N, C-alpha and C positions, 0 to 999 in steps of 0.2 A: 776163673769162673768155670763152672761145670754145669751141664744140663740140669742136674739135680738142684741147682741153686735157683732155677727159674720156678718160683712157687706161686706166682700170681697170674691170674687170667687178665690179659690186657686187650681191650678192643681198640683197634687202630681206626681213627676217625679222619677221613680224607676231606679236605675242603672242596666244596662244589658251589657252583653258581646256578640258582634257579630263578625262574621268572614268577613274580607275583601276579595277582589278578589284573593289575593295571599295566602289565608288561615290563615293569621295572625289575632290575636284577637284585637278588638278595643272596648274600653269602650264607651258606649253611654247611653242615658236615654230614657225611654218610659213613655208616659202618663199612669198613673195607675188609676187615678180617679180625679174628681173635687169635692171639698168640700167647705163649707162656712168657713171663717176664719176671725180672727181679726189680724190686723197688727199694732204693737206698735213700732215705731222707737225709738231707745234709744238715749238719749241726756244727756249732762252735765258732765259725769265723765271724768277724764283725759284719761282713756283708750279708751273711746268712741270718744273723740275729736281727739286722735291720729289716730284711725281707719278711721275717716272721712277725715283727712288730707291725708291719703293713699288711698283715693277714695273707701273705704269700708264703707258700711252702715249697721251697726248691728241693729237688730230688734228682738222683741219677737213675734212669731206667735202662735196664739191659735186656735185650732181646736176641734171639738167635739170628744170625745173618742169613738172609734169603733174598731172592729177587724182589719180593714185596717190601721187606723191611729196609732194603737199600733205597727205596723210593721215598722214604719219609723225609720231609723237609721241616723247616721251622714254622710252616703254616699248618701243619697237622696238629691233632690232639690225640691224647690217649686216655681211655677211661679204665681205671683200676679200682675195684671195690666201690663203685658208685661215684668216685671222685674223678673229675675231669682235669687232666694236666695239659697245659699248653706246652708244646715242644719249643724250646728256646734256641736250638742249634741243630745243624745237620749231624746225624749219627756218625760216630767215629768207630773204626774197627778196634777190637781188642788186639793184643799182640799176636795171639794165635789165629786171628782172622775168622774165628768161629762165631763171634758175637758182635753186636753193635751197642754202643753206649751213647746216651744223649742226656743233656740237661733238660729238665722239664719243671714246670711250676704250677702248683694248684692254687686256686684262690680260696680263701676262707679257711 
């Protein structure tokens, strides 16, 4: 992976808890930052085909490693080209430690 391969703008959405008018807690997401990313839709395996039948679209998202992107957990979301992806795992470093990759899944 090289920096030039990061061709998509990705907005990192961090989970937050806010209070509604009645004082109850509601889970929501806030824009944390926008970073360059690579989006690689998964294709071919039986599990991927079954996910696609269920209107889920698994993909590998790659971002540059930084103090912010190292904070991403499976509770975060990423918005790319208007589609929201649920992060499914903690990011893992690439072999050169310059980038982080994680499995994500878009609905629909």
